[in-house]
N, CA and C atoms as a LAMMPS dump frame, in Angstrom:
ITEM: TIMESTEP
0
ITEM: NUMBER OF ATOMS
660
ITEM: BOX BOUNDS ff ff ff
-5.0000000000000000e+02 5.0000000000000000e+02
-5.0000000000000000e+02 5.0000000000000000e+02
-5.0000000000000000e+02 5.0000000000000000e+02
ITEM: ATOMS id mol type element x y z
1 1 1 N 48.403 140.694 271.601
2 1 2 C 48.65 139.318 272.025
3 1 3 C 47.45 138.814 272.834
4 2 1 N 46.877 137.697 272.454
5 2 2 C 45.657 137.196 273.063
6 2 3 C 45.95 136.325 274.285
7 3 1 N 44.918 136.166 275.121
8 3 2 C 45.041 135.295 276.281
9 3 3 C 45.117 133.834 275.837
10 4 1 N 46.063 133.064 276.356
11 4 2 C 46.133 131.637 276.001
12 4 3 C 45.035 130.839 276.682
13 5 1 N 44.585 129.781 276.002
14 5 2 C 43.586 128.875 276.548
15 5 3 C 43.933 127.452 276.146
16 6 1 N 43.736 126.468 277.044
17 6 2 C 43.983 125.074 276.669
18 6 3 C 43.06 124.638 275.533
19 7 1 N 43.58 123.861 274.608
20 7 2 C 42.782 123.337 273.513
21 7 3 C 41.934 122.157 273.993
22 8 1 N 40.816 121.961 273.357
23 8 2 C 39.938 120.848 273.72
24 8 3 C 40.638 119.514 273.487
25 9 1 N 41.408 119.45 272.392
26 9 2 C 42.166 118.237 272.077
27 9 3 C 43.609 118.62 271.801
28 10 1 N 44.503 118.035 272.531
29 10 2 C 45.922 118.364 272.354
30 10 3 C 46.462 117.747 271.065
31 11 1 N 47.234 118.518 270.319
32 11 2 C 47.821 118.047 269.072
33 11 3 C 49.135 117.312 269.329
34 12 1 N 49.533 116.505 268.384
35 12 2 C 50.809 115.801 268.479
36 12 3 C 51.942 116.744 268.096
37 13 1 N 53.098 116.502 268.663
38 13 2 C 54.282 117.307 268.373
39 13 3 C 55.327 116.429 267.708
40 14 1 N 55.783 116.837 266.542
41 14 2 C 56.834 116.076 265.862
42 14 3 C 58.178 116.347 266.538
43 15 1 N 59.034 115.353 266.525
44 15 2 C 60.344 115.49 267.164
45 15 3 C 61.235 116.424 266.355
46 16 1 N 62.202 117.026 267.032
47 16 2 C 63.167 117.914 266.395
48 16 3 C 64.539 117.296 266.565
49 17 1 N 65.228 117.043 265.463
50 17 2 C 66.533 116.397 265.508
51 17 3 C 67.639 117.419 265.309
52 18 1 N 68.432 117.639 266.332
53 18 2 C 69.582 118.523 266.213
54 18 3 C 70.703 117.817 265.449
55 19 1 N 71.467 118.571 264.636
56 19 2 C 72.581 117.962 263.883
57 19 3 C 73.799 117.755 264.778
58 20 1 N 73.751 116.702 265.596
59 20 2 C 74.777 116.47 266.616
60 20 3 C 75.994 115.761 266.033
61 21 1 N 77.167 116.271 266.385
62 21 2 C 78.42 115.685 265.92
63 21 3 C 79.037 114.78 266.98
64 22 1 N 79.106 115.242 268.226
65 22 2 C 79.548 114.389 269.336
66 22 3 C 79.063 114.993 270.642
67 23 1 N 79.16 114.216 271.75
68 23 2 C 78.579 114.616 273.022
69 23 3 C 79.605 114.645 274.141
70 24 1 N 79.324 115.487 275.143
71 24 2 C 80.134 115.57 276.356
72 24 3 C 79.211 115.288 277.537
73 25 1 N 79.547 114.267 278.323
74 25 2 C 78.744 113.929 279.495
75 25 3 C 79.149 114.83 280.652
76 26 1 N 78.18 115.549 281.216
77 26 2 C 78.452 116.411 282.352
78 26 3 C 78.277 115.639 283.656
79 27 1 N 78.953 116.096 284.694
80 27 2 C 78.904 115.38 285.964
81 27 3 C 77.667 115.757 286.76
82 28 1 N 77.192 114.827 287.55
83 28 2 C 76.041 115.061 288.417
84 28 3 C 76.429 115.984 289.556
85 29 1 N 75.537 116.927 289.879
86 29 2 C 75.814 117.82 290.995
87 29 3 C 75.343 117.182 292.295
88 30 1 N 76.243 117.085 293.284
89 30 2 C 75.882 116.491 294.57
90 30 3 C 76.085 117.472 295.717
91 31 1 N 76.528 118.701 295.412
92 31 2 C 76.808 119.685 296.45
93 31 3 C 75.674 120.701 296.545
94 32 1 N 75.294 121.099 297.757
95 32 2 C 74.252 122.137 297.898
96 32 3 C 74.795 123.492 297.466
97 33 1 N 73.894 124.397 297.086
98 33 2 C 74.315 125.746 296.737
99 33 3 C 74.924 126.421 297.964
100 34 1 N 76.001 127.191 297.776
101 34 2 C 76.738 127.741 298.918
102 34 3 C 76.159 129.014 299.523
103 35 1 N 74.989 129.471 299.074
104 35 2 C 74.422 130.717 299.577
105 35 3 C 72.968 130.524 299.976
106 36 1 N 72.539 131.236 301.005
107 36 2 C 71.138 131.202 301.422
108 36 3 C 70.296 131.988 300.439
109 37 1 N 68.987 131.647 300.398
110 37 2 C 68.133 132.29 299.407
111 37 3 C 68.011 133.794 299.651
112 38 1 N 67.954 134.22 300.919
113 38 2 C 67.837 135.649 301.178
114 38 3 C 69.056 136.406 300.675
115 39 1 N 70.235 135.787 300.73
116 39 2 C 71.434 136.407 300.197
117 39 3 C 71.384 136.467 298.671
118 40 1 N 70.887 135.402 298.067
119 40 2 C 70.811 135.334 296.603
120 40 3 C 69.858 136.396 296.059
121 41 1 N 68.657 136.469 296.614
122 41 2 C 67.651 137.386 296.091
123 41 3 C 68.046 138.843 296.345
124 42 1 N 68.837 139.08 297.4
125 42 2 C 69.293 140.442 297.698
126 42 3 C 70.458 140.849 296.808
127 43 1 N 71.368 139.927 296.531
128 43 2 C 72.609 140.256 295.822
129 43 3 C 72.531 140.097 294.308
130 44 1 N 71.423 139.536 293.795
131 44 2 C 71.335 139.339 292.352
132 44 3 C 71.391 140.664 291.602
133 45 1 N 72.274 140.713 290.616
134 45 2 C 72.334 141.864 289.718
135 45 3 C 73.066 141.459 288.45
136 46 1 N 72.779 142.169 287.367
137 46 2 C 73.441 141.889 286.1
138 46 3 C 74.829 142.528 286.099
139 47 1 N 75.804 141.801 285.559
140 47 2 C 77.171 142.288 285.471
141 47 3 C 77.685 142.059 284.057
142 48 1 N 78.477 142.998 283.553
143 48 2 C 78.806 143.03 282.136
144 48 3 C 80.26 142.689 281.822
145 49 1 N 81.052 142.326 282.814
146 49 2 C 82.418 141.85 282.572
147 49 3 C 82.549 140.459 283.173
148 50 1 N 83.391 139.632 282.561
149 50 2 C 83.404 138.214 282.911
150 50 3 C 84.834 137.704 283.113
151 51 1 N 84.955 136.649 283.92
152 51 2 C 86.276 136.102 284.229
153 51 3 C 86.409 134.626 283.874
154 52 1 N 85.416 134.075 283.195
155 52 2 C 85.507 132.685 282.746
156 52 3 C 85.001 131.702 283.788
157 53 1 N 84.572 130.528 283.327
158 53 2 C 84.137 129.453 284.212
159 53 3 C 84.727 128.145 283.712
160 54 1 N 84.701 127.132 284.583
161 54 2 C 85.159 125.803 284.167
162 54 3 C 83.942 124.935 283.844
163 55 1 N 84.208 123.731 283.36
164 55 2 C 83.124 122.853 282.91
165 55 3 C 82.231 122.427 284.07
166 56 1 N 82.8 122.26 285.269
167 56 2 C 81.982 121.891 286.42
168 56 3 C 81.019 123.007 286.793
169 57 1 N 81.46 124.248 286.743
170 57 2 C 80.572 125.369 287.042
171 57 3 C 79.436 125.466 286.028
172 58 1 N 79.765 125.267 284.762
173 58 2 C 78.727 125.268 283.726
174 58 3 C 77.735 124.139 283.967
175 59 1 N 78.246 122.975 284.32
176 59 2 C 77.392 121.828 284.612
177 59 3 C 76.462 122.118 285.781
178 60 1 N 76.981 122.775 286.823
179 60 2 C 76.17 123.093 287.997
180 60 3 C 75.015 124.037 287.631
181 61 1 N 75.314 125.056 286.83
182 61 2 C 74.273 126.004 286.43
183 61 3 C 73.162 125.288 285.666
184 62 1 N 73.543 124.445 284.72
185 62 2 C 72.552 123.713 283.93
186 62 3 C 71.79 122.712 284.792
187 63 1 N 72.462 122.113 285.745
188 63 2 C 71.83 121.131 286.622
189 63 3 C 70.694 121.761 287.42
190 64 1 N 70.961 122.906 288.008
191 64 2 C 69.967 123.548 288.853
192 64 3 C 68.846 124.221 288.074
193 65 1 N 69.113 124.689 286.863
194 65 2 C 68.115 125.491 286.14
195 65 3 C 67.355 124.73 285.063
196 66 1 N 67.998 123.779 284.399
197 66 2 C 67.394 123.175 283.206
198 66 3 C 67.364 121.651 283.21
199 67 1 N 68.079 121.01 284.105
200 67 2 C 68.108 119.545 284.139
201 67 3 C 66.72 118.994 284.475
202 68 1 N 66.296 117.979 283.742
203 68 2 C 65.018 117.325 283.997
204 68 3 C 65.115 116.516 285.288
205 69 1 N 64.204 116.809 286.213
206 69 2 C 64.181 116.099 287.499
207 69 3 C 63.146 114.98 287.514
208 70 1 N 62.076 115.151 286.728
209 70 2 C 60.998 114.153 286.712
210 70 3 C 60.303 114.201 285.36
211 71 1 N 59.835 113.054 284.883
212 71 2 C 59.143 112.998 283.597
213 71 3 C 57.802 112.287 283.74
214 72 1 N 56.889 112.653 282.817
215 72 2 C 55.609 111.97 282.725
216 72 3 C 55.242 111.888 281.247
217 73 1 N 55.044 110.681 280.743
218 73 2 C 54.738 110.473 279.335
219 73 3 C 53.222 110.45 279.143
220 74 1 N 52.724 111.38 278.331
221 74 2 C 51.3 111.425 278.041
222 74 3 C 50.901 110.305 277.087
223 75 1 N 49.6 110.089 276.958
224 75 2 C 49.091 109.048 276.059
225 75 3 C 49.499 109.315 274.614
226 76 1 N 49.644 110.605 274.247
227 76 2 C 50.023 110.925 272.866
228 76 3 C 51.528 110.877 272.647
229 77 1 N 52.284 110.506 273.683
230 77 2 C 53.729 110.333 273.542
231 77 3 C 54.557 111.541 273.952
232 78 1 N 53.913 112.68 274.177
233 78 2 C 54.685 113.868 274.566
234 78 3 C 55.164 113.714 276.002
235 79 1 N 56.437 114.065 276.239
236 79 2 C 57.034 113.902 277.556
237 79 3 C 56.958 115.222 278.323
238 80 1 N 56.157 115.255 279.365
239 80 2 C 56.125 116.403 280.263
240 80 3 C 57.283 116.29 281.241
241 81 1 N 57.909 117.423 281.573
242 81 2 C 59.071 117.372 282.45
243 81 3 C 58.983 118.411 283.557
244 82 1 N 59.573 118.065 284.7
245 82 2 C 59.727 119.002 285.815
246 82 3 C 61.199 119.392 285.899
247 83 1 N 61.465 120.708 285.918
248 83 2 C 62.834 121.219 285.963
249 83 3 C 62.916 122.35 286.982
250 84 1 N 64.097 122.898 287.162
251 84 2 C 64.27 123.989 288.112
252 84 3 C 63.531 125.238 287.714
253 85 1 N 63.391 125.484 286.419
254 85 2 C 62.672 126.647 285.919
255 85 3 C 61.252 126.246 285.54
256 86 1 N 60.237 127.046 285.896
257 86 2 C 58.851 126.687 285.588
258 86 3 C 58.537 126.833 284.107
259 87 1 N 57.479 126.134 283.675
260 87 2 C 57.057 126.191 282.276
261 87 3 C 55.558 125.962 282.192
262 88 1 N 54.893 126.719 281.337
263 88 2 C 53.449 126.572 281.155
264 88 3 C 53.107 125.166 280.663
265 89 1 N 52.289 124.465 281.423
266 89 2 C 51.875 123.128 281.031
267 89 3 C 52.997 122.108 281.027
268 90 1 N 54.115 122.435 281.668
269 90 2 C 55.306 121.56 281.69
270 90 3 C 55.792 121.222 280.282
271 91 1 N 55.586 122.181 279.344
272 91 2 C 55.94 121.931 277.944
273 91 3 C 57.411 122.224 277.656
274 92 1 N 58.004 123.158 278.384
275 92 2 C 59.405 123.541 278.224
276 92 3 C 59.799 123.7 276.75
277 93 1 N 59.285 124.748 276.099
278 93 2 C 59.591 124.962 274.683
279 93 3 C 60.959 125.585 274.426
280 94 1 N 61.687 125.929 275.489
281 94 2 C 62.972 126.599 275.327
282 94 3 C 64.118 125.61 275.5
283 95 1 N 64.92 125.428 274.453
284 95 2 C 66.162 124.669 274.537
285 95 3 C 67.328 125.638 274.686
286 96 1 N 68.457 125.131 275.164
287 96 2 C 69.618 125.977 275.438
288 96 3 C 70.791 125.559 274.565
289 97 1 N 71.402 126.554 273.922
290 97 2 C 72.665 126.364 273.22
291 97 3 C 73.776 127.013 274.04
292 98 1 N 74.938 126.359 274.092
293 98 2 C 76.091 126.858 274.846
294 98 3 C 77.241 127.097 273.874
295 99 1 N 77.877 128.282 273.993
296 99 2 C 79.077 128.59 273.216
297 99 3 C 80.157 129.091 274.165
298 100 1 N 81.31 128.443 274.137
299 100 2 C 82.443 128.843 274.966
300 100 3 C 83.725 128.464 274.241
301 101 1 N 84.502 129.469 273.852
302 101 2 C 85.682 129.24 273.012
303 101 3 C 86.723 128.393 273.713
304 102 1 N 86.863 128.526 275.036
305 102 2 C 87.891 127.807 275.787
306 102 3 C 87.486 126.374 276.082
307 103 1 N 86.238 126.191 276.497
308 103 2 C 85.784 124.874 276.948
309 103 3 C 85.297 123.981 275.823
310 104 1 N 84.707 124.581 274.782
311 104 2 C 83.907 123.794 273.847
312 104 3 C 84.269 124.046 272.392
313 105 1 N 85.216 123.33 271.863
314 105 2 C 85.475 123.282 270.418
315 105 3 C 85.434 124.641 269.732
316 106 1 N 86.185 125.58 270.256
317 106 2 C 86.378 126.859 269.567
318 106 3 C 85.064 127.543 269.194
319 107 1 N 84.169 127.619 270.172
320 107 2 C 82.919 128.38 270.038
321 107 3 C 81.851 127.737 269.163
322 108 1 N 81.957 126.468 268.846
323 108 2 C 80.837 125.832 268.147
324 108 3 C 79.682 125.636 269.124
325 109 1 N 78.454 125.901 268.698
326 109 2 C 77.313 125.731 269.6
327 109 3 C 77.139 124.279 270.037
328 110 1 N 76.815 124.119 271.307
329 110 2 C 76.497 122.82 271.873
330 110 3 C 75.069 122.866 272.417
331 111 1 N 74.265 121.896 272.017
332 111 2 C 72.9 121.777 272.537
333 111 3 C 72.939 121.063 273.884
334 112 1 N 72.283 121.65 274.877
335 112 2 C 72.195 120.993 276.179
336 112 3 C 71.006 120.046 276.204
337 113 1 N 71.291 118.763 276.408
338 113 2 C 70.232 117.756 276.535
339 113 3 C 69.847 117.671 278.007
340 114 1 N 68.645 118.152 278.371
341 114 2 C 68.284 118.252 279.783
342 114 3 C 67.913 116.925 280.434
343 115 1 N 67.682 115.902 279.637
344 115 2 C 67.39 114.576 280.196
345 115 3 C 68.678 113.828 280.477
346 116 1 N 69.599 113.846 279.521
347 116 2 C 70.861 113.111 279.664
348 116 3 C 71.937 113.922 280.381
349 117 1 N 71.724 115.224 280.56
350 117 2 C 72.704 116.145 281.144
351 117 3 C 74.015 116.068 280.357
352 118 1 N 73.898 116.335 279.051
353 118 2 C 75.045 116.31 278.151
354 118 3 C 75.076 117.585 277.308
355 119 1 N 76.279 117.934 276.85
356 119 2 C 76.459 118.986 275.858
357 119 3 C 76.776 118.313 274.534
358 120 1 N 76.086 118.725 273.478
359 120 2 C 76.168 118.031 272.205
360 120 3 C 76.582 119 271.102
361 121 1 N 77.789 118.792 270.585
362 121 2 C 78.332 119.673 269.549
363 121 3 C 77.479 119.585 268.29
364 122 1 N 77.063 120.76 267.792
365 122 2 C 76.216 120.807 266.609
366 122 3 C 77.053 121.01 265.357
367 123 1 N 76.679 120.32 264.313
368 123 2 C 77.367 120.416 263.029
369 123 3 C 76.734 121.545 262.226
370 124 1 N 77.232 122.769 262.433
371 124 2 C 76.676 123.952 261.794
372 124 3 C 77.743 124.655 260.966
373 125 1 N 77.299 125.473 260.018
374 125 2 C 78.229 126.225 259.169
375 125 3 C 78.985 127.259 260.007
376 126 1 N 80.305 127.268 259.886
377 126 2 C 81.152 128.153 260.68
378 126 3 C 80.787 129.62 260.487
379 127 1 N 80.503 130.022 259.269
380 127 2 C 80.224 131.428 258.986
381 127 3 C 78.977 131.922 259.717
382 128 1 N 77.939 131.098 259.763
383 128 2 C 76.706 131.491 260.452
384 128 3 C 76.968 131.664 261.944
385 129 1 N 77.75 130.737 262.507
386 129 2 C 78.068 130.801 263.931
387 129 3 C 78.881 132.056 264.244
388 130 1 N 79.895 132.339 263.445
389 130 2 C 80.743 133.509 263.672
390 130 3 C 79.942 134.806 263.549
391 131 1 N 78.99 134.843 262.618
392 131 2 C 78.146 136.027 262.465
393 131 3 C 77.285 136.236 263.712
394 132 1 N 76.76 135.159 264.264
395 132 2 C 75.959 135.25 265.486
396 132 3 C 76.805 135.747 266.657
397 133 1 N 77.995 135.194 266.826
398 133 2 C 78.869 135.621 267.923
399 133 3 C 79.227 137.103 267.773
400 134 1 N 79.498 137.524 266.55
401 134 2 C 79.791 138.928 266.304
402 134 3 C 78.622 139.826 266.68
403 135 1 N 77.412 139.358 266.406
404 135 2 C 76.204 140.111 266.766
405 135 3 C 76.127 140.311 268.275
406 136 1 N 76.38 139.258 269.043
407 136 2 C 76.332 139.356 270.503
408 136 3 C 77.467 140.245 271.013
409 137 1 N 78.652 140.098 270.417
410 137 2 C 79.812 140.872 270.857
411 137 3 C 79.613 142.362 270.622
412 138 1 N 78.812 142.721 269.636
413 138 2 C 78.508 144.129 269.393
414 138 3 C 77.596 144.715 270.462
415 139 1 N 76.905 143.861 271.202
416 139 2 C 76.015 144.311 272.274
417 139 3 C 76.776 144.395 273.595
418 140 1 N 77.46 143.3 273.939
419 140 2 C 78.302 143.227 275.14
420 140 3 C 79.561 142.451 274.787
421 141 1 N 80.698 142.944 275.241
422 141 2 C 81.968 142.263 275.001
423 141 3 C 81.917 140.854 275.58
424 142 1 N 82.105 139.855 274.718
425 142 2 C 81.971 138.461 275.153
426 142 3 C 83.283 137.85 275.642
427 143 1 N 84.331 138.651 275.777
428 143 2 C 85.617 138.132 276.242
429 143 3 C 85.448 137.412 277.579
430 144 1 N 85.909 136.166 277.659
431 144 2 C 85.853 135.314 278.86
432 144 3 C 84.432 134.886 279.235
433 145 1 N 83.466 135.202 278.398
434 145 2 C 82.08 134.85 278.721
435 145 3 C 81.666 133.55 278.044
436 146 1 N 80.732 132.864 278.678
437 146 2 C 80.035 131.736 278.07
438 146 3 C 78.673 132.229 277.612
439 147 1 N 78.339 131.956 276.365
440 147 2 C 77.04 132.341 275.82
441 147 3 C 76.052 131.2 276.057
442 148 1 N 74.939 131.521 276.709
443 148 2 C 73.832 130.57 276.856
444 148 3 C 72.658 131.159 276.091
445 149 1 N 72.285 130.515 274.978
446 149 2 C 71.241 131.108 274.136
447 149 3 C 70.04 130.193 274.041
448 150 1 N 68.853 130.814 273.933
449 150 2 C 67.599 130.079 273.962
450 150 3 C 67.055 129.859 272.561
451 151 1 N 66.653 128.631 272.295
452 151 2 C 65.995 128.26 271.041
453 151 3 C 64.547 127.905 271.365
454 152 1 N 63.6 128.687 270.858
455 152 2 C 62.184 128.452 271.136
456 152 3 C 61.587 127.477 270.124
457 153 1 N 60.864 126.49 270.646
458 153 2 C 60.142 125.517 269.827
459 153 3 C 58.651 125.746 270.064
460 154 1 N 58.036 126.67 269.337
461 154 2 C 56.653 127.078 269.629
462 154 3 C 55.637 125.955 269.521
463 155 1 N 55.884 124.958 268.697
464 155 2 C 54.898 123.89 268.504
465 155 3 C 54.677 123.067 269.775
466 156 1 N 55.669 123.04 270.674
467 156 2 C 55.487 122.285 271.919
468 156 3 C 54.376 122.896 272.759
469 157 1 N 54.358 124.226 272.83
470 157 2 C 53.32 124.916 273.603
471 157 3 C 52.033 125.058 272.801
472 158 1 N 52.158 125.317 271.502
473 158 2 C 50.975 125.506 270.652
474 158 3 C 50.154 124.221 270.528
475 159 1 N 50.766 123.072 270.755
476 159 2 C 50.016 121.815 270.679
477 159 3 C 48.969 121.719 271.789
478 160 1 N 49.196 122.425 272.892
479 160 2 C 48.283 122.342 274.032
480 160 3 C 47.427 123.599 274.195
481 161 1 N 47.966 124.758 273.763
482 161 2 C 47.291 126.023 274.037
483 161 3 C 46.972 126.798 272.763
484 162 1 N 45.804 127.414 272.746
485 162 2 C 45.511 128.433 271.755
486 162 3 C 46.191 129.743 272.184
487 163 1 N 46.607 130.537 271.216
488 163 2 C 47.306 131.798 271.501
489 163 3 C 48.451 131.579 272.493
490 164 1 N 49.432 130.755 272.122
491 164 2 C 50.479 130.366 273.072
492 164 3 C 51.642 131.355 273.187
493 165 1 N 51.646 132.428 272.387
494 165 2 C 52.84 133.272 272.262
495 165 3 C 53.335 133.798 273.61
496 166 1 N 52.423 134.336 274.422
497 166 2 C 52.86 134.924 275.692
498 166 3 C 53.44 133.872 276.628
499 167 1 N 52.943 132.637 276.538
500 167 2 C 53.458 131.569 277.39
501 167 3 C 54.914 131.26 277.057
502 168 1 N 55.231 131.267 275.767
503 168 2 C 56.606 130.979 275.337
504 168 3 C 57.556 132.047 275.855
505 169 1 N 57.142 133.314 275.747
506 169 2 C 58.01 134.4 276.231
507 169 3 C 58.127 134.374 277.745
508 170 1 N 57.069 133.991 278.431
509 170 2 C 57.156 133.888 279.887
510 170 3 C 58.076 132.744 280.296
511 171 1 N 58.058 131.663 279.541
512 171 2 C 59.002 130.568 279.8
513 171 3 C 60.44 131.058 279.688
514 172 1 N 60.726 131.821 278.636
515 172 2 C 62.079 132.344 278.437
516 172 3 C 62.479 133.265 279.583
517 173 1 N 61.555 134.121 280.021
518 173 2 C 61.85 135.013 281.135
519 173 3 C 62.097 134.264 282.43
520 174 1 N 61.303 133.222 282.679
521 174 2 C 61.492 132.422 283.885
522 174 3 C 62.854 131.728 283.873
523 175 1 N 63.272 131.271 282.704
524 175 2 C 64.565 130.606 282.597
525 175 3 C 65.705 131.589 282.84
526 176 1 N 65.59 132.803 282.29
527 176 2 C 66.604 133.829 282.546
528 176 3 C 66.721 134.091 284.045
529 177 1 N 65.589 134.24 284.722
530 177 2 C 65.624 134.518 286.157
531 177 3 C 66.24 133.362 286.938
532 178 1 N 65.902 132.138 286.558
533 178 2 C 66.477 130.968 287.231
534 178 3 C 67.989 130.927 287.067
535 179 1 N 68.458 131.247 285.862
536 179 2 C 69.902 131.248 285.612
537 179 3 C 70.577 132.354 286.42
538 180 1 N 69.975 133.548 286.449
539 180 2 C 70.575 134.647 287.211
540 180 3 C 70.66 134.323 288.703
541 181 1 N 69.611 133.77 289.266
542 181 2 C 69.623 133.433 290.687
543 181 3 C 70.654 132.351 290.988
544 182 1 N 70.739 131.349 290.117
545 182 2 C 71.706 130.271 290.32
546 182 3 C 73.127 130.79 290.199
547 183 1 N 73.382 131.64 289.215
548 183 2 C 74.715 132.229 289.07
549 183 3 C 75.082 133.044 290.303
550 184 1 N 74.135 133.789 290.857
551 184 2 C 74.401 134.559 292.064
552 184 3 C 74.777 133.636 293.214
553 185 1 N 74.059 132.531 293.349
554 185 2 C 74.357 131.571 294.417
555 185 3 C 75.743 130.948 294.25
556 186 1 N 76.186 130.813 293.008
557 186 2 C 77.494 130.195 292.719
558 186 3 C 78.606 131.235 292.555
559 187 1 N 78.275 132.51 292.814
560 187 2 C 79.249 133.601 292.681
561 187 3 C 79.805 133.685 291.264
562 188 1 N 78.917 133.553 290.283
563 188 2 C 79.268 133.647 288.868
564 188 3 C 78.507 134.828 288.269
565 189 1 N 79.182 135.637 287.483
566 189 2 C 78.548 136.813 286.887
567 189 3 C 77.596 136.386 285.762
568 190 1 N 76.548 137.193 285.573
569 190 2 C 75.54 136.857 284.574
570 190 3 C 74.886 138.131 284.071
571 191 1 N 74.621 138.179 282.764
572 191 2 C 73.937 139.338 282.197
573 191 3 C 73.014 138.898 281.064
574 192 1 N 71.706 139.16 281.175
575 192 2 C 70.796 138.884 280.06
576 192 3 C 71.088 139.819 278.888
577 193 1 N 70.826 139.335 277.67
578 193 2 C 71.061 140.108 276.453
579 193 3 C 69.715 140.509 275.86
580 194 1 N 69.623 141.757 275.394
581 194 2 C 68.364 142.253 274.857
582 194 3 C 67.967 141.629 273.531
583 195 1 N 68.942 141.233 272.724
584 195 2 C 68.634 140.659 271.416
585 195 3 C 67.947 139.306 271.547
586 196 1 N 67.098 138.984 270.574
587 196 2 C 66.496 137.654 270.504
588 196 3 C 67.428 136.635 269.845
589 197 1 N 68.41 137.142 269.079
590 197 2 C 69.322 136.231 268.4
591 197 3 C 68.871 135.807 267.021
592 198 1 N 67.814 136.41 266.536
593 198 2 C 67.38 136.117 265.171
594 198 3 C 67.798 137.267 264.245
595 199 1 N 68.044 136.945 262.971
596 199 2 C 67.682 135.705 262.255
597 199 3 C 68.679 134.563 262.417
598 200 1 N 69.731 134.774 263.205
599 200 2 C 70.837 133.816 263.246
600 200 3 C 70.415 132.44 263.758
601 201 1 N 69.656 132.402 264.86
602 201 2 C 69.247 131.115 265.414
603 201 3 C 68.369 130.351 264.431
604 202 1 N 67.417 131.032 263.805
605 202 2 C 66.592 130.374 262.789
606 202 3 C 67.424 129.857 261.639
607 203 1 N 68.451 130.623 261.25
608 203 2 C 69.331 130.203 260.149
609 203 3 C 70.154 128.976 260.519
610 204 1 N 70.478 128.824 261.811
611 204 2 C 71.22 127.632 262.248
612 204 3 C 70.526 126.358 261.77
613 205 1 N 69.202 126.372 261.818
614 205 2 C 68.418 125.161 261.577
615 205 3 C 67.521 125.28 260.355
616 206 1 N 67.871 126.197 259.461
617 206 2 C 67.138 126.373 258.203
618 206 3 C 65.638 126.561 258.416
619 207 1 N 65.308 127.204 259.534
620 207 2 C 63.916 127.547 259.836
621 207 3 C 62.996 126.331 259.984
622 208 1 N 63.558 125.149 260.17
623 208 2 C 62.698 123.972 260.294
624 208 3 C 61.908 124.023 261.6
625 209 1 N 60.677 123.56 261.543
626 209 2 C 59.762 123.493 262.677
627 209 3 C 59.478 124.854 263.282
628 210 1 N 59.839 125.915 262.586
629 210 2 C 59.521 127.262 263.061
630 210 3 C 60.306 127.708 264.266
631 211 1 N 61.448 127.093 264.573
632 211 2 C 62.223 127.483 265.74
633 211 3 C 62.796 128.887 265.549
634 212 1 N 62.989 129.591 266.662
635 212 2 C 63.537 130.944 266.59
636 212 3 C 64.287 131.272 267.891
637 213 1 N 65.106 132.316 267.834
638 213 2 C 65.84 132.75 269.007
639 213 3 C 64.934 133.45 269.995
640 214 1 N 65.156 133.194 271.287
641 214 2 C 64.314 133.785 272.342
642 214 3 C 65.153 134.47 273.414
643 215 1 N 66.312 135.007 273
644 215 2 C 67.167 135.703 273.957
645 215 3 C 68.186 134.771 274.576
646 216 1 N 68.901 135.281 275.554
647 216 2 C 69.917 134.483 276.207
648 216 3 C 70.689 135.307 277.219
649 217 1 N 71.746 134.713 277.771
650 217 2 C 72.55 135.38 278.782
651 217 3 C 74.019 135.113 278.529
652 218 1 N 74.871 135.992 279.069
653 218 2 C 76.304 135.744 279.16
654 218 3 C 76.616 135.442 280.618
655 219 1 N 77.461 134.452 280.845
656 219 2 C 77.865 134.109 282.204
657 219 3 C 79.384 133.965 282.259
658 220 1 N 79.937 134.12 283.445
659 220 2 C 81.383 133.938 283.58
660 220 3 C 81.935 134.659 284.786
């Protein structure tokens, strides 16, 4: 894997359209986290059994880790964003899919829109989704867990950097850490999953734009 370097001229990035069926507006978080940082960093650990969460708790996790706090539109139209989790060049190539059988339409994946703070039900083939869930369940029992899975969009980072691969993986790792720390602060269990989620994630979107799975976590 080579060292990344900024390109002399940044390339344009084509938009990616998710097959959205309907949306759920999440509530704005106005409450401070209930734990001090020294307690969070000391008590953080992965846990493999789950007790479920409600929609407000899910909203809080997404608010602190992935919600867009500030935007800047470049001359070429690409929107740079500032979020709770860091990203190389503010490109944020990692999108989040949420699956929760109790909260969200019987485990259909929902795309989290970090600008609008919404969950958006995706119109995907049931069999592909069930195969993906089975894959995760074979690694860790997903009973009572919410699946948060990462979809990597490499062209967002590759438009600015040569040899962008390591940057994309570092973005995914930073997001996992942000989610784990936030879950610890909210007294919610969290466990990263070793699988990348492919070929299932790529199959969700027929491999368009080269998107692929970049890991994920179970929370609850």
